[in-house]
C-alpha positions as CSV (number, residue, x, y, z in Angstrom):
1,X,15.5,10.5,-24.8
2,X,12.9,8.7,-22.8
3,X,11.8,6.5,-25.7
4,X,15.5,5.6,-26.5
5,X,16.1,4.7,-22.8
6,X,12.9,2.5,-22.8
7,X,14.2,0.6,-25.9
8,X,17.7,0.0,-24.7
9,X,16.9,-0.6,-21.0
10,X,13.4,-2.0,-20.9
11,X,11.6,-1.7,-17.7
12,X,10.0,-4.6,-15.9
13,X,6.5,-3.5,-14.9
14,X,4.4,-5.1,-12.2
15,X,0.8,-5.6,-13.0
16,X,-1.1,-6.1,-9.8
17,X,-4.3,-8.2,-9.8
18,X,-6.7,-7.7,-6.9
19,X,-10.2,-9.1,-6.4
20,X,-12.3,-7.5,-3.7
21,X,-11.4,-4.9,-1.1
22,X,-13.7,-5.0,1.9
23,X,-14.0,-5.3,5.7
24,X,-16.9,-7.6,5.3
25,X,-15.5,-11.1,5.7
26,X,-16.6,-14.2,3.8
27,X,-14.8,-17.2,5.4
28,X,-15.0,-19.4,2.3
29,X,-13.7,-16.7,0.0
30,X,-11.4,-14.9,2.5
31,X,-8.2,-15.3,0.4
32,X,-9.6,-13.0,-2.3
33,X,-11.0,-10.2,0.0
34,X,-8.3,-7.7,1.1
35,X,-9.1,-5.6,4.2
36,X,-9.4,-1.9,3.5
37,X,-6.6,-0.8,5.8
38,X,-4.2,-3.4,4.4
39,X,-5.0,-2.3,0.8
40,X,-4.5,1.4,1.8
41,X,-1.2,0.6,3.4
42,X,0.0,-1.1,0.2
43,X,-1.1,1.9,-1.9
44,X,0.7,4.3,0.5
45,X,3.8,2.2,0.2
46,X,3.6,2.5,-3.6
47,X,3.4,6.3,-3.4
48,X,6.1,6.6,-0.8
49,X,8.5,4.5,-2.7
50,X,8.0,6.4,-6.0
51,X,5.8,4.0,-7.9
52,X,3.4,5.6,-10.4
53,X,0.3,3.7,-11.6
54,X,-0.1,3.9,-15.4
55,X,-3.2,3.1,-17.6
56,X,-3.4,0.1,-19.9
57,X,-3.2,2.4,-22.8
58,X,0.2,3.8,-21.5
59,X,1.3,0.2,-20.9
60,X,0.4,-0.9,-24.4
61,X,2.1,2.1,-26.0
62,X,5.3,1.3,-24.0
63,X,5.2,-2.4,-24.9
64,X,4.3,-1.8,-28.6
65,X,6.1,1.4,-29.5
66,X,8.5,2.3,-26.6
67,X,6.3,5.1,-25.4
68,X,7.3,7.0,-22.3
69,X,6.6,5.6,-18.8
70,X,7.5,6.8,-15.3
71,X,10.7,5.8,-13.6
72,X,8.8,3.2,-11.5
73,X,5.6,2.3,-13.3
74,X,3.0,-0.1,-11.9
75,X,-0.4,-1.2,-13.2
76,X,-3.3,-1.8,-10.8
77,X,-6.2,-4.1,-11.9
78,X,-9.3,-5.7,-10.3
79,X,-11.1,-8.8,-11.5
80,X,-14.9,-9.4,-11.5
81,X,-16.2,-5.9,-10.6
82,X,-17.3,-6.4,-7.0
83,X,-19.8,-3.8,-5.9
84,X,-17.9,-3.0,-2.7
85,X,-15.0,-1.6,-4.7
86,X,-17.1,1.5,-5.6
87,X,-17.0,2.5,-1.9
88,X,-13.5,1.1,-1.0
89,X,-10.7,0.8,-3.6
90,X,-11.9,3.1,-6.3
91,X,-12.5,6.3,-4.3
92,X,-9.2,5.7,-2.4
93,X,-7.2,5.3,-5.6
94,X,-8.9,8.2,-7.3
95,X,-8.2,10.4,-4.3
96,X,-4.5,9.4,-4.5
97,X,-4.5,10.2,-8.3
98,X,-3.9,6.5,-9.0
99,X,-5.4,5.2,-12.3
100,X,-6.7,1.6,-12.2
101,X,-8.8,-0.8,-14.3
102,X,-11.7,-3.1,-13.4
103,X,-12.2,-6.1,-15.6
104,X,-16.0,-6.8,-15.8
105,X,-18.0,-10.0,-16.4
106,X,-20.6,-8.2,-18.4
107,X,-23.2,-10.9,-18.2
108,X,-23.1,-10.7,-14.4
109,X,-23.6,-6.9,-14.1
110,X,-26.1,-6.1,-11.4
111,X,-26.0,-9.8,-10.2
112,X,-23.9,-11.9,-7.9
113,X,-20.8,-14.1,-8.0
114,X,-23.0,-17.2,-8.8
115,X,-20.0,-18.8,-10.6
116,X,-18.1,-19.1,-7.3
117,X,-19.3,-22.2,-5.4
118,X,-17.8,-21.0,-2.2
119,X,-19.3,-17.5,-2.3
120,X,-22.2,-17.3,-4.8
121,X,-23.8,-14.3,-3.2
122,X,-21.2,-11.4,-3.4
123,X,-22.8,-8.5,-5.3
124,X,-21.4,-7.2,-8.7
125,X,-21.5,-3.7,-10.0
126,X,-24.5,-2.8,-12.1
127,X,-24.2,-1.0,-15.4
128,X,-25.6,2.1,-13.9
129,X,-23.0,2.0,-11.1
130,X,-20.3,1.6,-13.7
131,X,-21.5,4.7,-15.4
132,X,-21.6,6.6,-12.1
133,X,-18.0,5.6,-11.3
134,X,-16.9,6.9,-14.7
135,X,-18.8,10.2,-14.2
136,X,-17.4,10.6,-10.6
137,X,-13.8,9.5,-11.0
138,X,-13.1,10.3,-14.6
139,X,-9.6,9.4,-15.9
140,X,-8.7,7.5,-12.7
141,X,-11.0,4.6,-13.4
142,X,-11.3,2.3,-16.4
143,X,-13.3,-0.8,-17.3
144,X,-12.4,-3.5,-19.6
145,X,-13.5,-7.1,-20.6
146,X,-13.4,-10.2,-18.4
147,X,-15.7,-12.3,-20.5
148,X,-19.5,-12.4,-20.4
149,X,-20.2,-15.2,-17.9
150,X,-16.8,-15.7,-16.2
151,X,-16.5,-18.9,-18.2
152,X,-13.1,-20.5,-18.3
153,X,-11.9,-20.0,-21.9
154,X,-9.5,-23.0,-21.7
155,X,-10.5,-26.0,-23.8
156,X,-13.4,-24.2,-25.4
157,X,-14.4,-24.1,-29.0
158,X,-13.4,-21.0,-31.0
159,X,-17.0,-19.9,-31.4
160,X,-17.5,-20.0,-27.6
161,X,-14.4,-18.0,-27.0
162,X,-15.4,-15.5,-29.6
163,X,-18.9,-15.1,-28.2
164,X,-17.7,-14.7,-24.6
165,X,-15.0,-12.2,-25.5
166,X,-17.0,-10.4,-28.2
167,X,-20.1,-9.9,-26.1
168,X,-18.1,-8.6,-23.2
169,X,-16.2,-6.1,-25.4
170,X,-19.4,-4.9,-26.9
171,X,-21.1,-4.4,-23.5
172,X,-18.0,-2.6,-22.1
173,X,-17.9,-0.3,-25.1
174,X,-21.6,0.5,-24.6
175,X,-20.9,1.5,-21.0
176,X,-17.7,3.5,-21.9
177,X,-19.0,5.0,-25.1
178,X,-15.5,4.3,-26.6
179,X,-13.6,1.3,-27.8
180,X,-12.4,-1.4,-25.3
181,X,-9.1,-3.0,-26.1
182,X,-8.1,-5.2,-23.2
183,X,-9.1,-8.6,-21.8
184,X,-8.3,-10.4,-18.5
185,X,-8.9,-14.1,-19.0
186,X,-11.5,-15.5,-16.5
187,X,-9.5,-17.4,-13.8
188,X,-6.5,-16.5,-15.8
189,X,-7.2,-19.7,-17.8
190,X,-5.9,-19.9,-21.4
191,X,-4.5,-22.3,-23.9
192,X,-3.3,-22.0,-27.5
193,X,-6.8,-21.9,-28.9
194,X,-7.8,-19.2,-26.4
195,X,-4.7,-17.1,-27.2
196,X,-5.1,-17.5,-31.0
197,X,-8.8,-16.6,-30.9
198,X,-8.3,-13.6,-28.7
199,X,-5.4,-12.4,-30.9
200,X,-7.7,-12.4,-33.9
201,X,-10.2,-10.1,-32.2
202,X,-10.3,-6.3,-31.6
203,X,-7.9,-6.5,-28.7
204,X,-4.5,-5.0,-28.0
205,X,-3.6,-7.2,-25.0
206,X,-4.9,-10.0,-22.9
207,X,-3.8,-10.7,-19.3
208,X,-3.2,-13.9,-17.4
209,X,-2.6,-14.4,-13.7
210,X,0.8,-16.1,-14.4
211,X,3.3,-14.6,-12.0
212,X,6.1,-12.3,-13.3
213,X,6.8,-8.8,-14.4
214,X,5.7,-7.4,-17.8
215,X,8.4,-6.5,-20.3
216,X,8.7,-5.6,-23.9
217,X,9.0,-8.7,-26.1
218,X,6.4,-10.8,-24.3
219,X,3.4,-12.2,-26.0
220,X,0.7,-9.5,-25.9
221,X,-2.0,-12.1,-25.3
222,X,-0.1,-13.8,-22.4
223,X,0.9,-10.9,-20.3
224,X,1.6,-11.8,-16.7
225,X,-0.1,-10.3,-13.6
226,X,0.7,-11.0,-10.0
227,X,-2.3,-11.7,-7.7
228,X,-2.4,-10.0,-4.3
229,X,-4.0,-12.2,-1.6
230,X,-5.3,-11.5,1.9
231,X,-2.8,-13.9,3.4
232,X,0.2,-12.1,1.9
233,X,2.6,-10.7,4.4
234,X,3.6,-7.1,3.7
235,X,7.0,-8.4,2.6
236,X,5.2,-10.7,0.1
237,X,3.6,-7.6,-1.4
238,X,6.9,-5.8,-1.7
239,X,8.5,-8.9,-3.3
240,X,5.6,-9.2,-5.7
241,X,5.8,-5.6,-6.8
242,X,9.6,-5.7,-7.3
243,X,10.1,-9.2,-8.6
244,X,6.7,-10.4,-9.8
245,X,6.4,-13.1,-7.1
246,X,7.3,-13.8,-3.5
247,X,9.6,-16.7,-2.4
248,X,8.0,-16.5,1.0
249,X,4.5,-17.0,-0.4
250,X,5.7,-19.9,-2.6
251,X,7.4,-21.6,0.4
252,X,4.2,-21.1,2.5
253,X,2.1,-22.7,-0.2
254,X,4.5,-25.7,-0.5
255,X,4.6,-26.2,3.3
256,X,0.7,-26.2,3.4
257,X,0.6,-28.9,0.7
258,X,3.2,-31.0,2.6
259,X,1.2,-30.6,5.8
260,X,-2.0,-31.7,4.1
261,X,-0.3,-34.8,2.7
262,X,1.2,-35.7,6.0
263,X,-2.1,-35.3,7.8
264,X,-3.8,-37.4,5.2
265,X,-1.3,-40.3,5.8
266,X,-2.0,-40.4,9.5
267,X,-5.7,-39.5,9.5
């Protein structure tokens, strides 16, 4: 019955994309660092309102085969593998029984965010720390590919794309000791060459940061995720979970752009 219901009334699933969760502020990178209390409040709201996090495997089975999902599914993901997540988001989520996935830049493991000009010194999980998290939190934590060097895969040659993705998959599989099937494009960047190359590799799905909800029938290598930012109001978060985007956040962005243009005219 559940499978039949999934096929006739497909669910629209929010895939949330976080970056770092920390109370250590970094002014130039503040948009991507969510305070711990704010993150915890969001997770409590998900639980209180009946949302149940599902794994990427469960998501794939639903999208590909109509497999069963909860009444209100949600997917929780983190990009880049910030070291602070091992002491903030992951233990909190595991304690709530919430499964989640970290997408790793495998060439940066044990290093820093040296690809980010505004914040090149934020520490990244090491391979040993990844293994420790797997041992400690078991089924609640997963790790998948985010490229090797956090290189944008847009406007790249096919061999570069294959190397970045292939090396990342191999490194994640070595850490997990099982196959890795999923990729989050670095920066969310992709074009036709990126998508075609990724689709020809040993992957089930690849994720963008294009806003929207995930539904059956979408391109498996262009699946949307909605980013959660530190300047989101709580109502923004609710809109993003329910609708895949927030009109308040969009309006705020447009107003900021207009303000900058006006200031530039009179400066």
